[in-house]
C-alpha distance (Angstrom), angle and dihedral (degrees) to the residues before:
residue distance angle dihedral
M1 . . .
P2 3.82 . .
R3 3.76 116.4 .
E4 3.75 124.1 -118.1
K5 3.79 113.1 -102.4
F6 3.79 114.2 -113.7
V7 3.78 115.8 -147.1
T8 3.80 113.4 131.1
L9 3.77 126.2 0.5
E10 3.81 120.4 -164.6
T11 3.78 111.0 -179.9
T12 3.75 147.0 125.2
A13 3.80 114.0 -92.6
V14 3.79 139.7 -133.8
P15 3.83 113.6 -130.6
L16 3.80 120.2 -143.3
P17 3.83 104.9 169.8
I18 3.80 95.5 -175.2
E19 3.81 120.9 122.9
N20 3.82 126.6 -139.3
I21 3.81 96.7 21.7
D22 3.78 103.2 179.0
T23 3.79 130.4 -156.6
D24 3.82 92.2 -103.6
Q25 3.81 89.0 59.9
I26 3.81 90.7 45.2
I27 3.83 92.0 51.3
P28 3.82 118.1 -0.7
A29 3.81 117.1 -127.8
R30 3.82 94.0 -113.1
F31 3.81 89.5 70.4
L32 3.81 95.3 56.0
K33 3.80 98.1 90.3
A34 3.80 93.2 90.1
T35 3.78 118.7 89.0
T36 3.81 98.3 -164.5
R37 3.80 124.5 71.7
E38 3.80 98.0 -122.4
G39 3.78 120.0 117.2
F40 3.79 98.7 10.9
G41 3.80 93.3 114.6
D42 3.82 88.8 64.0
N43 3.79 89.0 62.7
L44 3.80 99.8 41.9
F45 3.84 106.4 136.5
R46 3.82 86.2 -5.2
D47 3.81 97.7 170.4
W48 3.79 92.3 46.7
R49 3.81 93.5 45.0
Y50 3.80 100.7 46.1
D51 3.79 138.1 34.9
K52 3.82 121.6 -129.0
D53 3.81 90.2 -85.6
G54 3.80 91.9 55.1
N55 3.80 96.2 -106.0
P56 3.82 117.3 141.4
K57 3.81 113.8 -105.6
A58 3.80 105.5 -125.6
D59 3.81 93.6 -148.9
F60 3.82 95.9 58.5
V61 3.79 115.2 99.0
L62 3.84 96.7 -128.3
N63 3.81 88.4 58.1
N64 3.81 92.7 49.8
P65 3.84 110.4 98.1
K66 3.81 88.5 -155.2
Y67 3.81 90.1 74.8
S68 3.80 128.7 57.6
G69 3.79 140.6 134.4
E70 3.78 144.8 106.3
V71 3.81 96.3 -83.1
L72 3.79 126.0 77.2
V73 3.81 113.7 -157.6
A74 3.80 107.9 -158.9
G75 3.78 138.8 178.6
K76 3.80 125.1 -99.0
N77 3.83 120.4 -60.4
F78 3.80 100.8 25.7
G79 3.82 118.5 -175.3
S80 3.80 100.4 19.7
G81 3.80 122.0 151.7
S82 3.78 125.6 47.6
S83 3.78 123.6 17.3
R84 3.81 96.0 -118.5
E85 3.80 112.0 151.5
H86 3.81 87.4 -156.1
A87 3.83 88.3 81.6
A88 3.81 90.1 64.9
W89 3.83 89.7 43.8
A90 3.81 89.7 54.4
V91 3.82 93.5 48.9
A92 3.83 91.2 48.3
G93 3.80 93.0 41.1
Y94 3.79 91.6 55.5
G95 3.81 89.1 56.0
F96 3.79 103.5 -102.1
K97 3.81 112.5 141.5
A98 3.78 95.6 -177.9
V99 3.79 138.5 23.0
I100 3.80 118.2 -155.7
S101 3.80 120.0 -158.1
S102 3.79 139.9 140.7
F103 3.82 91.5 -116.8
F104 3.82 137.3 15.3
A105 3.77 131.1 -166.3
D106 3.83 105.7 -111.5
I107 3.79 96.0 -125.2
F108 3.81 92.7 50.9
K109 3.81 90.0 46.4
N110 3.82 91.5 54.5
N111 3.80 93.5 43.3
A112 3.82 90.0 50.7
L113 3.82 92.6 50.2
N114 3.82 90.2 47.5
N115 3.80 89.4 54.0
G116 3.80 98.9 47.5
V117 3.82 97.0 -99.2
L118 3.80 116.6 126.5
P119 3.82 115.4 -138.4
V120 3.81 106.2 -154.3
Q121 3.79 112.9 -161.7
I122 3.79 114.3 -161.5
S123 3.80 136.2 165.8
E124 3.79 120.2 -78.2
E125 3.81 88.5 -117.4
F126 3.80 93.3 55.9
L127 3.82 91.2 43.7
A128 3.82 89.0 55.2
K129 3.83 89.3 51.3
L130 3.82 90.4 51.5
F131 3.80 92.3 51.3
E132 3.81 89.5 48.7
A133 3.81 91.9 49.6
I134 3.82 93.5 49.7
D135 3.80 91.9 44.3
A136 3.82 90.7 52.3
N137 3.81 92.7 46.0
P138 3.83 120.8 10.9
K139 3.82 88.6 -165.8
V140 3.82 94.3 57.5
V141 3.82 111.6 129.0
V142 3.79 119.8 -123.0
K143 3.80 116.2 -160.1
V144 3.80 120.8 -152.5
D145 3.81 110.5 -170.3
L146 3.78 108.6 -171.3
E147 3.81 95.1 -179.7
N148 3.81 91.7 58.5
Q149 3.81 94.3 28.5
T150 3.80 95.2 -127.2
V151 3.78 135.2 132.3
S152 3.78 116.5 -159.9
V153 3.78 147.4 163.1
P154 3.82 99.6 -135.8
S155 3.82 94.9 -166.6
L156 3.82 90.6 57.7
G157 3.80 96.7 38.2
I158 3.81 93.4 -125.9
S159 3.79 125.2 133.5
E160 3.79 143.2 155.8
K161 3.79 135.4 -166.0
F162 3.81 123.0 -120.8
D163 3.80 134.3 -163.1
I164 3.79 127.4 -120.8
N165 3.79 134.4 172.9
P166 3.87 105.0 -96.5
Y167 3.82 92.4 -133.5
K168 3.82 92.9 51.5
K169 3.81 89.8 45.8
K170 3.81 90.3 54.8
C171 3.82 90.7 48.4
L172 3.82 93.4 50.4
I173 3.81 94.4 45.7
N174 3.80 91.0 50.7
G175 3.80 96.4 38.9
Y176 3.82 90.7 -117.7
D177 3.75 131.1 151.5
D178 3.83 117.0 -159.7
I179 3.81 93.0 -84.9
D180 3.82 93.2 47.7
Y181 3.80 88.2 52.0
L182 3.81 92.1 52.8
L183 3.80 90.0 48.6
S184 3.80 89.5 50.6
I185 3.82 90.4 58.9
K186 3.82 95.8 37.4
D187 3.82 92.2 119.2
K188 3.81 91.5 53.1
I189 3.81 91.3 48.0
E190 3.82 91.4 50.1
E191 3.80 90.6 46.5
F192 3.83 90.7 50.6
E193 3.80 91.8 48.3
A194 3.80 92.7 48.3
E195 3.81 90.0 48.7
H196 3.80 93.6 50.4
S197 3.78 99.2 41.5
K198 3.79 93.8 64.0
């Protein structure tokens, strides 16, 4: 199934100002038996979202109707811990297209990019401003512009640039996974092979 192209995202955001969120908190180990990506979004932050009887915990942000959107704004060091790709599946499966934080664990960052989720790393100062903006107005719009590599709050006139691997940027903008990318340059590969097999 082709991926959605990611260019510019303008959406409200869900704030999760907790530092050092590890992959076991993102998707608990007991849900790792599955080998397909379906259903993981239902168990994103499972132990924070639900009590032992499966009832939603009213004080957790994903259960608060005040907050919604396709961007998760999280505290520093998001996605640490084990290398499970299921954490990225859960974030994507829930409907988040981007996660904004001041630091990401490398393995989570790569897994997110490989699964069509954009990890946006910004300064701690700008992250604090985002949390303040969302706290003041849960309906404030956050704009993530992948083409220009900026994240902003247009209504407040604040923005910051972020870095991304150029190859991963190209894949996200075109909705490619690694195989789609290779197919997109098939002619160049064949040309190169023909040139070098003489």
